[in-house]
RODO-2510 file (C-alpha; in nm, 4 decimals, decimal comma):
residues 265
     n   res          X          Y          Z
     1     m    -0,2427     1,5895     0,7400
     2     l    -0,3485     1,2287     0,7663
     3     t    -0,5570     1,1089     0,4749
     4     s    -0,9199     1,0145     0,5341
     5     p    -1,0832     0,8336     0,3550
     6     y    -0,7764     0,6155     0,3847
     7     v    -0,5546     0,5262     0,0913
     8     n    -0,2957     0,2508     0,0682
     9     g     0,0217     0,3310     0,2586
    10     c    -0,1304     0,5866     0,4960
    11     p    -0,1872     0,5477     0,8715
    12     i    -0,5211     0,3797     0,9298
    13     w    -0,5135     0,2618     1,2927
    14     a    -0,3307     0,3118     1,6219
    15     d    -0,3503     0,1120     1,9398
    16     l    -0,2054     0,1009     2,2880
    17     g    -0,0584    -0,2037     2,4566
    18     t    -0,0540    -0,1583     2,8335
    19     p    -0,0361    -0,3667     3,1523
    20     d    -0,3155    -0,1563     3,3040
    21     i    -0,6013    -0,1037     3,0599
    22     d    -0,8311     0,0332     3,3316
    23     g    -0,5669     0,2840     3,4390
    24     a    -0,5072     0,3784     3,0754
    25     a    -0,8790     0,4295     3,0234
    26     a    -0,8916     0,6716     3,3171
    27     f    -0,5769     0,8541     3,2061
    28     y    -0,6771     0,9106     2,8440
    29     r    -1,0327     0,9983     2,9465
    30     g    -0,8925     1,2828     3,1536
    31     l    -0,6320     1,3870     2,8978
    32     l    -0,8049     1,3527     2,5599
    33     g    -1,1697     1,2923     2,6458
    34     w    -1,1739     0,9282     2,5372
    35     e    -1,4081     0,6598     2,6702
    36     f    -1,2881     0,2985     2,6563
    37     r    -1,5390     0,0450     2,5275
    38     p    -1,4437    -0,3252     2,5381
    39     a    -1,4860    -0,4977     2,2021
    40     g    -1,6335    -0,8175     2,3463
    41     p    -1,5544    -1,1418     2,5275
    42     d    -1,3668    -1,2999     2,2351
    43     t    -1,1151    -1,0184     2,1837
    44     g    -0,8726    -1,0770     2,4711
    45     g    -0,9616    -0,7536     2,6443
    46     y    -0,9184    -0,5406     2,3312
    47     g    -1,1373    -0,2335     2,3092
    48     m    -1,1892     0,1032     2,1451
    49     f    -1,1073     0,4491     2,2745
    50     q    -1,4070     0,6550     2,1665
    51     l    -1,4138     1,0300     2,1135
    52     g    -1,7861     1,0841     2,1378
    53     d    -1,9285     0,8135     1,9130
    54     r    -1,6150     0,7884     1,6945
    55     t    -1,3203     0,5548     1,7405
    56     a    -0,9954     0,7475     1,7997
    57     a    -0,7717     0,4480     1,8846
    58     g    -0,7672     0,0921     2,0130
    59     g    -0,6263    -0,0495     2,3332
    60     m    -0,5432    -0,3861     2,4840
    61     p    -0,3934    -0,5369     2,7983
    62     m    -0,0359    -0,6549     2,7463
    63     s     0,1927    -0,8448     2,9819
    64     a     0,5572    -0,7592     3,0460
    65     e     0,6562    -1,0727     2,8527
    66     q     0,4827    -0,9326     2,5423
    67     g     0,6837    -0,6115     2,5511
    68     p     0,6944    -0,2687     2,7140
    69     p     0,3873    -0,0425     2,7212
    70     s     0,3710     0,1318     2,3852
    71     w     0,1639     0,2819     2,1071
    72     s     0,1568     0,1020     1,7700
    73     l     0,0874     0,2440     1,4243
    74     y    -0,0839     0,0596     1,1374
    75     f    -0,0681     0,1422     0,7661
    76     r    -0,3395     0,0579     0,5169
    77     t    -0,2775    -0,2110     0,2590
    78     a    -0,4995    -0,3778     0,0008
    79     d    -0,3119    -0,7056     0,0522
    80     a    -0,1496    -0,7798     0,3889
    81     d     0,0204    -1,0942     0,2580
    82     a     0,1816    -0,9156    -0,0359
    83     t     0,2960    -0,6280     0,1843
    84     a     0,4470    -0,8657     0,4412
    85     k     0,6331    -1,0427     0,1601
    86     s     0,7631    -0,7087     0,0315
    87     v     0,8786    -0,6142     0,3817
    88     r     1,0826    -0,9326     0,4054
    89     e     1,2234    -0,8925     0,0540
    90     n     1,3376    -0,5387     0,1366
    91     g     1,5217    -0,6283     0,4568
    92     g     1,2468    -0,6066     0,7158
    93     s     1,0989    -0,8827     0,9302
    94     i     0,7592    -1,0418     0,9868
    95     v     0,6839    -1,0628     1,3601
    96     v     0,3215    -1,1806     1,3560
    97     g     0,0903    -1,2906     1,0763
    98     p    -0,0455    -1,2107     0,8337
    99     m    -0,3672    -1,3216     0,9995
   100     d    -0,7399    -1,2541     0,9928
   101     v    -0,9013    -1,0649     1,2796
   102     m    -1,2523    -1,2130     1,2634
   103     d    -1,4276    -1,0327     0,9760
   104     l    -1,2761    -0,6976     1,0755
   105     g    -0,9696    -0,7217     0,8522
   106     r    -0,6335    -0,8867     0,8014
   107     m    -0,3159    -0,7685     0,9731
   108     a     0,0543    -0,8304     1,0174
   109     v     0,3072    -0,6999     1,2692
   110     l     0,6374    -0,6132     1,1020
   111     t     0,9697    -0,4403     1,1573
   112     d     1,1717    -0,2272     0,9185
   113     p     1,5463    -0,2952     0,8621
   114     g     1,6373    -0,0473     1,1382
   115     g     1,4267    -0,2354     1,3919
   116     a     1,1227    -0,0065     1,4200
   117     a     0,7962    -0,1992     1,4592
   118     f     0,4827    -0,1183     1,2634
   119     s     0,1723    -0,3020     1,1473
   120     v    -0,0406    -0,3194     0,8353
   121     w    -0,4176    -0,3436     0,8134
   122     q    -0,6173    -0,4801     0,5217
   123     p    -0,9694    -0,3548     0,5921
   124     g    -1,2668    -0,5849     0,6242
   125     t    -1,5658    -0,4530     0,8102
   126     n    -1,3328    -0,2218     1,0063
   127     q    -1,2310     0,0531     0,7661
   128     g    -1,0022     0,2319     1,0116
   129     l    -1,0161     0,5080     1,2711
   130     d    -1,3315     0,7179     1,2610
   131     v    -1,1545     1,0431     1,3477
   132     v    -0,8111     1,1892     1,2724
   133     n    -0,6640     1,5420     1,2578
   134     e    -0,9120     1,6753     1,5147
   135     p    -0,8470     1,7590     1,8817
   136     g    -0,8235     1,4303     2,0713
   137     s    -0,7217     1,2233     1,7690
   138     l    -0,4140     1,1066     1,5800
   139     c    -0,2603     1,3833     1,3692
   140     w     0,1056     1,2991     1,2957
   141     a     0,3709     1,0286     1,3305
   142     e     0,7503     1,0321     1,3394
   143     l     0,9934     0,7525     1,2696
   144     y     1,3079     0,7543     1,4833
   145     t     1,5624     0,5508     1,2911
   146     p     1,9411     0,4994     1,2930
   147     d     1,9682     0,5409     0,9144
   148     e     1,7172     0,7880     0,7754
   149     p     1,8014     0,7495     0,4020
   150     a     1,7917     0,3694     0,4268
   151     a     1,4621     0,3814     0,6155
   152     y     1,3050     0,5999     0,3490
   153     a     1,4296     0,3677     0,0733
   154     f     1,2640     0,0762     0,2558
   155     y     0,9249     0,2412     0,3028
   156     q     0,9303     0,3783    -0,0501
   157     a     0,9893     0,0260    -0,1826
   158     v     0,7165    -0,1275     0,0341
   159     f     0,4491     0,1433     0,0185
   160     g     0,5551     0,3754    -0,2643
   161     w     0,5755     0,6785    -0,0365
   162     g     0,6861     1,0157    -0,1655
   163     s     0,8562     1,2832     0,0414
   164     s     0,9452     1,6490     0,0686
   165     a     1,1974     1,8326     0,2851
   166     m     1,1470     2,1170     0,5319
   167     p     1,4430     2,3155     0,6704
   168     l     1,4979     2,2586     1,0419
   169     p     1,4439     2,5715     1,2546
   170     d     1,8021     2,5637     1,3859
   171     g     1,9462     2,5470     1,0342
   172     s     2,1136     2,2121     1,1008
   173     g     1,9563     2,0353     0,8042
   174     t     1,6190     1,9277     0,6745
   175     y     1,3240     1,7270     0,8025
   176     r     1,1873     1,4641     0,5643
   177     m     0,8066     1,4469     0,5509
   178     v     0,6333     1,1526     0,3855
   179     h     0,3048     1,1008     0,2056
   180     p     0,1245     0,8100     0,0355
   181     a     0,1857     0,7352    -0,3311
   182     g     0,0026     0,9799    -0,5533
   183     q    -0,0535     1,2321    -0,2753
   184     g     0,1057     1,5742    -0,2446
   185     p     0,1814     1,8049     0,0490
   186     d    -0,1770     1,7843     0,1751
   187     g    -0,1257     1,4113     0,2280
   188     m     0,1818     1,4423     0,4520
   189     f     0,1271     1,2275     0,7578
   190     g     0,4695     1,1943     0,9199
   191     g     0,8376     1,2699     0,9332
   192     f     1,1708     1,0926     0,9747
   193     v     1,4230     1,1732     1,2475
   194     t     1,7735     1,0293     1,2750
   195     l     1,7998     0,8511     1,6077
   196     g     2,0464     1,0378     1,8266
   197     s     1,9726     1,3813     1,6799
   198     d     1,6884     1,4361     1,9284
   199     p     1,8120     1,4388     2,2910
   200     s     1,4706     1,3273     2,4178
   201     e     1,5107     0,9983     2,2304
   202     s     1,8812     0,9507     2,3051
   203     g     1,9541     0,5884     2,3865
   204     g     1,6114     0,4757     2,2721
   205     a     1,5335     0,2041     2,0206
   206     p     1,4040     0,2774     1,6695
   207     h     1,0292     0,3354     1,6788
   208     w     0,7277     0,5163     1,5383
   209     h     0,6184     0,8006     1,7684
   210     l     0,2521     0,9108     1,7591
   211     y     0,1140     1,2642     1,7963
   212     f    -0,2392     1,3481     1,9080
   213     a    -0,3974     1,6868     1,8344
   214     v    -0,4989     1,9155     2,1212
   215     t    -0,6417     2,2664     2,1397
   216     e    -0,4150     2,3867     2,4235
   217     c    -0,0749     2,2221     2,4570
   218     d     0,0216     2,3775     2,7902
   219     a    -0,3132     2,3054     2,9542
   220     t    -0,2995     1,9450     2,8311
   221     v     0,0499     1,9024     2,9779
   222     t    -0,0718     2,0412     3,3104
   223     a    -0,3632     1,7983     3,3055
   224     g    -0,1275     1,5154     3,2121
   225     r     0,0963     1,5824     3,5120
   226     a    -0,2048     1,5758     3,7424
   227     l    -0,3103     1,2431     3,5912
   228     g     0,0311     1,0840     3,6464
   229     a     0,2058     1,1470     3,3151
   230     t     0,5776     1,2053     3,2813
   231     v     0,6642     1,5133     3,0756
   232     r     0,9509     1,4091     2,8499
   233     v     0,9674     1,7330     2,6483
   234     a     0,8059     2,0501     2,7832
   235     p     0,5781     2,2529     2,5543
   236     t     0,7884     2,3822     2,2663
   237     d     0,7070     2,5994     1,9663
   238     i     0,7934     2,5013     1,6091
   239     e     0,7624     2,7974     1,3760
   240     g     0,4881     2,7482     1,1201
   241     v     0,3793     2,4164     1,2736
   242     g     0,2537     2,4759     1,6256
   243     r     0,3326     2,3869     1,9850
   244     f     0,4102     2,0321     2,0948
   245     a     0,5120     1,8309     2,3991
   246     k     0,6198     1,4727     2,4593
   247     l     0,4662     1,2687     2,7399
   248     a     0,4631     0,9179     2,8799
   249     d     0,1444     0,7831     3,0343
   250     p     0,1494     0,6391     3,3888
   251     s     0,2495     0,2944     3,2581
   252     g     0,5300     0,4398     3,0464
   253     a     0,3818     0,4401     2,6942
   254     r     0,5306     0,7340     2,5060
   255     f     0,3391     0,9737     2,2807
   256     a     0,3249     1,3402     2,1876
   257     i     0,0619     1,6118     2,1644
   258     l     0,0436     1,8906     1,9080
   259     q    -0,1426     2,2199     1,9085
   260     g    -0,1334     2,3142     1,5436
   261     v    -0,1002     2,6636     1,4064
   262     d    -0,4308     2,8349     1,3355
   263     r    -0,3806     2,8954     0,9652
   264     d    -0,7010     3,0998     0,9416
   265     a    -0,5830     3,3499     1,2014
***
């Protein structure tokens, strides 16, 4: 599960870049129960997706020249400048920053050596998402990468992540799960997938793929279709984990939903 309160190296923020922020607001309101609240006139249209009175994600308008519609993942750091330097020293790239975002925090947009983009957030007054691991909020992330061992070596060097392995259901190998430094299995927040091993991502670029928790996977997929989503992977069971599906919102931003196993049942 994602760690909250947040520790260095764990996911702390997620936001959506989209050409149609009003359309996105309507879509995610219907799908996950979010309400979009603009952050103010000096933020370039940026705003918060609220689940009740808690922030579940951010969102901003983005032109085609800035890139395709997509979800972005941020990791916590105590020092954005030092982390950006470490990224560069370990074969990654600095795309934007580091830079201050008013008094909210300091951020940088980066890429790993395989080309997957991610960001880091050094908290100021914004300490991160208000809700994770609950229905309607971020609950997991997967890195699709061309070289899984090299990717893990990079993130371990930059963030100090640890990992453990879970056998794949089809017996074809193992699935690496990662956690922040000093955390154990309860701190697992994501997994690594070799690009090309998952047919749904065949031909795609390296990226971090976000999962949002839901109570009913099939019902959420049905609602998504009605709202204009594309179903990229139909609801599928993973033994011991739950039931998931992959979707793309009406503008094309890709994400997944996960109905976790009821471990108290």
